[in-house]
Structures are given as C-alpha cells and as structure tokens.
N, C-alpha and C positions, 0 to 999 in steps of 0.2 A: 350471263353472267348468274350464276346463284346465290345473287344477294341474299334473297328472303333463308335459302336453307340456311347460310352462313348466321345472319341476324341470330335466328331459332337458335342456331347450337351454340352461338358465342354467350346467348342471355342461358340459356342452359344451364352449360358449364362453367359459367362464374356462379350463378346458382345456387350451382352444390359446392364447388370448389371454396364460397365462402362460410357456407354453413358446415363443412369439415373442419377447415380452419377455425372458424369459432367454437368447434367443440373443443380441438386438439389444443387451442393455446388456454382456453381454461382450465382444462385438465392441466397442463405444464405448468400455468402462471398459481395455479392450488397448489402445487406437488411445491414450488417456488416461495412459498407465504408459510409450509406448513411447517419448518424449522423454527424461522425467527418467532411466528405464534406460540410456538412450544414454548420456548426460550424463555418468552418473556417481554421480548425486542420487539413486540407490536401487540398493541389493545385489536379486540374484534374489528375494532372499526377502523384503524390501522392497517388489519391484514386484505379488508377491501382497497384499500386506495392503494397498497401495496399493491396485490393481483393487479387491478386497473396499470399502475404503473408499468406491471411488468407484461404485459402484453406486448407492445411494440417488439424488444428485445426476442422476447418466443416465437415471434413469427419468422425468425431467419432461419429456422429450423423444424415449423410447421409448415409453413407453406412447403416445401420440397413434397412433401406426402402429403397435403391436403392435395396441392395439384393432380400427384400423381391419381387418387384416389378416385377423385371429382373425375376426370378423365376416363379413367375405366368405368366407372360406374354411367357418365351419358353415352359415350360412345357404344358401351354393350346394349343399354339398354335400346338405342338406336338403331342397331344393328337384330336384336332379337326383337324388334316389331318391323323387322325389314324394310326400315326407311333405307339405310346404305342400299340395298341392295335396290330399290325402287328407284333411288337417287344414281345409282351405277348406270342403271336401266336408261335412264333419261339422259345420260353422256357425260355424266359429271363423272369425274378420276377418284380413285383415292387418292390424289396429291391434294385438289381440289374438297375433299370432304377435310382433310385434315389442316386445312387453312385458320379456321377458326382456335384448335390446339398450338399449332403456330405460333398466331398473333397473343396468345393468352399467354405464351410460354417465355416470348419477349418480353412482354409486360411485367413480368411476375420475376422474372431476372433481371428487369431494370429498378423491379421495385424491391429487391433485397439489396441490388448494392445500393441506392438512395437510404435503406433499411440502415444496413451498414458506414455509410458515411456520414450521416447528420442527424436522424433521429432515434437511433437506440441509443448511441451514447448520451443522448441529452435524458432519456429517458431513465437511463441507469444511476447518470449522478442524481438523479430528483430520488430517486430508489435509494440511492447511497448519502443524497441527504436524512433521509426519514431516518434509516437505520440510525447515524449517527447523530441525530438530535433527541431520539430516543433513549440515548446511553441514559441521560437524566431520569428516564423513567427506569429503567433497568436496576439504577441505583436506588431511587423509592422507592422500587420493591421490597430489594434487599436488604436496605435499613429499615424499612416498615416488617420486614420478617424479625428483624434483629439480628441482621447478618452484620456484618462489614462489606463495604461495595470497593472493590479496587480497577484502578484507572492506570496504566502506565507505571507498575510498580508502587505508586499510592496507595495505599487503604484508610479506609474514613470509614467510621460509627459514631453513628449518632443516634442520641436517645428519641430525636423529633427530625423530621424534612417536612419544610412546607416549600410550595411553592409560591413564588412574587411576582407582579410584574414589575418589567425593568423601567428602572426610570425613564421619563417622557424624554425623547430625545436622543438614546440609546442605541446602539449597533446591538446589545445582548439578544441572541434569540430565545434563550430561557434562563429565568434566574430561578433559584434554590436557598432559603434561609435553612441552618438547621443549627440546632443548641444542644447542650454539652456533648461535646466534637470530639473525639479521641482519633488523630492521623498519625500515621507511621509509614515511614519509606523504606523500602526495600530494596539492596542489591541485586545483580542480577544472580547467586547464588542464593536467593531467598534469605538472606541475612540482613537484620533491621543498622540501617544507616542512621537512623536521628526519627526521635517522634517528639510529641505536641499533645499536652491537654488544652484545651481552650472551653466558654461560656457559648461562644459564639461562631458559624463560620458562611459564608457565600459561597455558591457554585454558580460560578455563570459562563454561558455558552454564546461563546462569541466569535464572529467570524475571522478571520486568521487577517490579520492588517497586510502583509505581504502575497495574500492571495485569497481575496474572498471567498472563492470556491471549498474553502479549507475551513475548515471549525477546528478551533481551541479548547479547552476547558479550563477556567480562573476561577482558584481556590483562594479565597482571603479568608484569615482566622483573626480572631477579636476574643483579649479579655483571658488571658493565661499562659501558660510556662510549656515549654520548649527544652528541647534535650542539645547542646554544641554536639560538635565534631570532639570535643577535647573530655567528654563528658559532663561537664558543667550545665548548669541550667541558664536556662536564658528568657526573661521575661519579655512577655508578648502584649503588647499594647494592638497594633492594626499591624498584621501582615501579610501582604500576596507574596504569594509561592509562584514559580518560575511557570509559567503558562504549561499546560500539559495538551500537545497536539493529538487531534483524536486519528485513529487511524482509520488512511482512507485507500481502501484495499483496491476502490474500482482507477483512483489516479494513479496508483501505483503498477496496474497491470495494465503492458500495451493490448491488449484486445479491446479493451473501453475505447482506445481511441480512436479519433478519425482517421480517413486515408493521410489528410493534409498534416495533421499532428503528428501519425506515425512516419510521414517524412520528416520533419522536421525533431523527429527524434534523434534521428539518426545523427544528425549534428549535432545535440547537444543530449549526450544520454545522461547527465548529470540531473534532467527531469526525473526521472524515476528512483525513487528512495532507496530501493536496496542497492542500484547504482552509486549515490552519492554517498550510502555507508561506507561501501568499500571506498571510496575515494576520500574521506575522513579520515580512517584508515592507515592509506599512504600517504595523509599527510601528518599524522601523527607519527609512525615511523618516521619519517624525514626529519621530524621536531626534536624527533629522540636523539637521532644524528645527532645534528646540529647540538643538542643539550651542553655538550661538553661545552664546547667553545661560548657557548653562553651563561655560562655557570661562572667559567675562570677570566671572561669578560668582567662581569660585575664585579668579581670577588677584586680583579689587578685594579678595574678602576678604582674603587672607594675599599675596598676590603670589605664590604655588607652584599646582603645576600637580601633584597627587597620580595615580600611574600605578602598575599593577602587571603583572606580565609573568609568562611561567610559569615554573616549577621555584620558587615560591616569591618570585622575587627582586618589590621596592619601586624606586619613580623618585620623587625630589622635582623639578619641574623649575619652576626660580626664575625666573621672567618677569614682564614689566609689563603687556603688551599680547597680544592675538589677534587676525592682522588675517587677512579671508580673501581666500585669492586666488584661487581655483579652485574649481571644485565637488569638495568633500570635500579641500581642501586648504589649512592653517592656516599662517602667518607668525605664528610666536611671537620677540619681541623685549621687548630691556630697555634703557631709556633710559640712554645714556652708559656702557655694560658692556657685557661678554658675557653669555652667557644661562648658566646654571649648572646642571649636573642631578647629582644626589648620587643615585648608586647602593647598593643595598643588596641583598647575595647570601647566601643562608645557604651555611654552609662546611657540613663531614661531622662536625664535633662539634656542631654545633645553633646556633654561633655566624652574627655577622654580619659580614661584610667590607663595609668603606664606600669606595667610590672615588668620583670627584668629575670631570666631564667640566664643560670650559669650553669655550664657542663661541661663531662668531661671528657662524653665523645656525641658525637652528631652524625646522625645517616638518615640521607633524603631517598624515599622510594619512589619510585612512578606509580601510582593507584591504576587497577588492571580496572579497566569498564566504566574508568569515569570516576565516581565515588563521589558525584553532587551529590550536594546535600538539599534536602528540601529546602531549608531558607538561603539556598543561592537565588539570589532573585536576578542574577546577573544573567542577561536574556544574550549576551553578547555572539556564542556561538560555542564550537567545540572550545575544550581549553585543557593543558596538559597539570593535572593533579598529583600532587604529592602528599604525602605522609612523611611528618619530619616526626623524628624520635629522639630523645635528647635521652643519655644515660649520666645517672649520680647526677640529681639536676638540686641547684639551691636557687629556691626561689624567694624573691623580694619585690612588696606589691607597696603602694604607693605610702602608704603608714608605716614604712621601715618593719613589717613581721614579716619574718623570715621562715620559711618550711623546708624542708627535705624531702625528696622524693628519689627513689631508685630508678627510677624511667616515667618518662613523660611522654606521650605522642599526642601531634597536631595533623587531623586527617583532613582531606580535601583542602589545599592549600594551593597557591597559584600563582605564578611569576608574573610579577608586573609587566615585563617586556616577554611578553610569550612566544616563542617562536612559532606556535602552530596559528598563530591567525594571521602568519604570511602565508602560509600553504593553505590553508584552510579557505583562504579568499581564490586560490587559483581552481582553474577545470581540470578533469580528469585528463583532456591531452596537454594542458603544462604539468602536472606532474609527472605524466609519462616522459614528456620530455625533459624534465630537471632530471628524472633517473639516466635516459638516454646522455645527460651532459656529463654527469656524474660517471658514468660508465663503472669499470670494475673498483673504485674507490666504494661502492656502495656496498653496504651492510650488505648482508645473507636476509636479514628479516625485510629490509628496504627491496630485497631483489624481490621475494618472495610477496611482497603486498603486490609491487607492480606489476609481476605476472598474474597475481588473481583479480585486479581492477582491470588487466585488459582482457583478461578469460571472460570477466562478465559483459564488457564492453559489447564482446565478441558475441556471446550469449545474447546478446539484447539485442544484434542484430541480424541475427540468425531467427530470433523470437518474431521480428517485424519481417522480415521476410515470409513467414510461415504465415502469420495471421492475414497479412495481405494477400497471399495468394490461398488459401482457405476461404476467406471473404466473395472473391472471384470463384473458387471451384466451388460454393454454396450455388451461388445465381446460375453457373452453369449448369450445376444438377437439376436445378428447379426446371429449367427447360427442356433438359432430358427428360426426367418424370413426367413431364405433361405430353408433350408426345408422344414417349413411351408407350402411358396408361394409353391414350386414346388408339394404337395401335393395338394393343392386347386387347381392348374392347372390342374390337373390331375383327380379330384374329382369331379370339375364343367365343364369338357369339354363343354357341349353343351350352355355355358352359356355367355354374354357379356365377355370381357377381362375385360373391367370396373367393371362390379359385381366381377368377381373372384379375381381380384386385392382387392377388397373393403375385402374379404373374410379373406384376411391376412392381409390385413392393420389395422383393427379395432384391432384384436387382438395382430399385434405391437405398437398400439398407446397404448394397455392397458400396454404392458410391460414395454414402456418407460416411461407412465407416475408413474405405482409403483414403479419402479426404481430409479425414479425423488424424490415420495414421501418418499419411502424408506430413502432415503440419509437424506432430510430435517429429516425425523424423530430421524433418528439416532444421527444427528447432533443437533437437538433443545432438545431432549430428553433422549432416550437412544438407544445404540446399541443393547439391548434385546430385545425392542419392532420395532427397523427399521431393523434392518438387516431382520428378516423374512419378512417384508413385502417388503424390497427390492426384493426380492429374490422368491416371492411369485408370481409376474408377470412372471418370468421366466420359472416357475415352471406350471403355467398355460400355457405359450404358450407350452411345453413338452405336458400336458397332451391333449392340442387340437391335436397336431398334432400324437401323439400315436391314438386316438379317431378316427381319418382324414384316420390314414394310416389303421388302422384295417377295416373303411367302404369302405377302396377301396378296400383292396384285399378280402373283400366277392363278390366285382362286376368282 
C-alpha cells in the first residue's frame, strides 16, 4: 500500500490549500469590511475585529477555489518532478494517486456543510451585533459633526453627546447622554408628525425583552416642550418614547439561518419580518372591513364613541350614526343637534382637564401608514389610527371660556375596542383561513392583501428551498473542484502552473455561477427549473473530471 506517498501528498496538499484559503479569505474579508469602515460604521480596531469575524462566512466561497488551486499546484509539481511517473512505474495506479485528493474533497465538503449549518450563522450574528451596536457610534459621529442623526424616521439633533456607563445591574449594552436636544418624527412621506425640544435626552441600546438577540433603541426626553398632534404644546418633564427596533438584516434573511432553522421557518413563516409586515397589512384590511360593525355597535350601545390619543388623552364623541362616505372615511352625525366631543387631557399635577367641542359635522378618517406619534408610548402592537375632523367648532373649557373655529383636527386617535388587536394576534395561516371562510363576502382590498400574503409565503418557501440546495451544491462543488484540480495538474504536466490552474478554474467558475443562477431561478420562479440548473454545473464538473481521468489513464 502506498501509505508513505499518500501521507506525503496529503500533507503537501493541505499545506497549499490552507495557504491559498488564508490569502483568499483575507482579501474577501477586507473587502467586506471596507464599506462599513468607509461609512463610519466601524472604527479601525472594530474593522480588524469585523474582518476576523468575517473569516468563517467567507470560507464557504473561498474553499472551493482554494481547494482547486491547491490541488492543481501540488499534483502539477509532482507530475513535473516525475514523481507520478515513478509511482506509476512502481505499480501505483492513477486512482490510488488521487486518493489524497478524494479524501481531502470529502473532508472539505463536510467542512462546508458544517460551516453553513452551525458556524457561519453564529459568526454572522456576531457581525450583525457589532454593526447594530455601533449604530450609536454613527449617531455620535453625526452629532459631533453638527448633523442630525436619524433612526427609523426619528431625527435627533443635540449640541453635545457623551457616552456614560449603564447603571449597575442594567441590561443596557450602551448608554448616551445628550444635551440641548431637538427631536422630530417624520412619516413615510418625510412630513413632520411631531417634534420636541428638551434640555436633556438619554439614548439606550438594550436587548429586546421578547428576543435577546435583537437590539432596540430607547429614547428618554427630559425638561422641555413637545408639539401634540392637534397642534398644541405639551410640557415634558420626563418622557420615554416608544422603543425603536434596530433593523436586523441577518435575522430577516433566510440565507443566514441554519438548516434546522430553515426547516422550522416553513412551518412558521411569520418569523421573517417581511412576511409579518404583509400579515399585519392583511390584519389591517380585515379590521377595516369590520370597522362599520364596530362603529355601529358602539354608537348603538351608548350613543358614544370612545377614543384615545397620544399623551394619555381620552375622547368621547356623542353621535347617533356612522355613515361610510368613501374608502376609509366616515361621517358621524347626530339627529337634531350638533356632534359633541368631550376631551380629557392630563395635567402636570396628574389631574384631568375637561373640554367640550360642539361641531356641525364630524368626519373620521383612517390614517395611512399608521400615523404614530413619538409621544405614543403604548407598545401593545399595531392599531388602527384615525384623524377626527370637526367642522364649525364651538369649544368650551373648564373655566367656561368659549372659542370658535371653522375646523379642528385630532390626529393619531385609536379606538378603545380596536378590531385590529384580534386580527393582529392571528398567524398568517389563521388569517388566510379567515379570508377563505368569508369567501365572496370579502372586499377586494382584503382579497388583494390575502393574495399578497399567500404569494409572499410561497416566495419564502422557494427561497428556503433555494438556500438549502445552494449549500449542498457548494459542498458538492468543493469535492468536484479538488478532484478536477488534481487531475488537471497531472494531465497538463508540461504546461505552466497558471495554465494548469485555468483548466480547473474555469470549470470551477462555471459551477459556482450555475449554482448561483440555479438558486436565483429556484427562488424567483420555480424549483422545477431552478434545481436542475443549480446541479447542472456540478454534473458538468463531474463529467469533465471523468473525461479528463479517462484521458489520463490512456497515457
């Protein structure tokens, strides 16, 4: 048995493969860290740590090429030095000479599978935490340069920002103090929803209680004034804004999940943020479809519609009926008299101030895009939000002072008995079943939202299949590349090393491109056409290897 030759070839092969892998991974990891470093997301030391964390994820792509290159160099050198001829003269066949390459291919393919299953997701999550926690550093850099920092449509400007140590026992990851602060919230169309100016503010990056792997930003304002949704001013002694989730691109992308997590994701697609957002949209459409019954029940039961606003305000609207005027717009009226709105507003001493609006007309409009205010600290989940518009308004406050206005708007109002809360608690499957149960009675917008959710779930299913097949294809490509590289090294013994490598590089490149194209075809269109395309590159590599081996065996 040629154990000595196997051992020598195996050691030499792995030495060259490891060197090639180190070089390729270093270059790719540096390229991955260049963008966040240039954008200021990473400090120079952070960039080095980021590069180290990027090494395992890059191995999945660097190993196939490094394996093919290493095998080509080792077997080509042995062939040029006539070691292969000597071994063949001693009765060692070409098949036996390829044993070290085959064993190495099996080990490397298994290594790629292990990397994709356990190691790469963990390192990617570490990279994600590093980037998301450095969101605070980006904000510091922007504020230090006299710019406003923006996070999730909330813009903050401060004259000064300092990092402070979190209190002992706190779960906070980072904490910052801001002085002389202006905060503005924008809607999806970049219009100002509300704003505030305060003496101090605190920014805290802390884990999400519902998911410790996620991060959210907590903002607390102290000693200032803020604008309310109705245009009035609100005194701010101490106010914590609604937590802002830090975007988690790794968590919301199936390619960063393990095989086990991908299998579980098929049964619970709502774990993906982009699926959950479509689910919430369908829940909103169903809630809007039920809004007429909700309004009629409240008005019939007591002749009053109870609403709540930001800053702890409550509203009671006295009306007899609600008539739908157009999509998302309702006319509220009262037989033989004006519509009456009683407002309860909390004072600084904790008491409630009561004011009464009497109006000739009242219109209730559903706000698009949520219309949430930065003063909304209710974290109970999505809610239908309304704008109440009063026409020809006569207002009387507690002191008996009366004022008249042609129009008055109250924004970001919510029903006490919100129909959206019931639907928001339902999964995608339950919501689709509810739509199926209603059948033809569903409005067009509900049916359209249901189709969008169904299409999104189907798209996610195809993406899961494509990622699973892609990982298996990359592992198989690694095995084929190292064997093909070894055969190319022997069959082209009289060529230059670079020429030899090209004979294995281009088939390797073809395999990677077809694996990638097959993954995209599976995800974008159908597994029926995508999976054969994905594996066609590997099959072509196997055929080229067999053809080259038979050609080598003849000589």
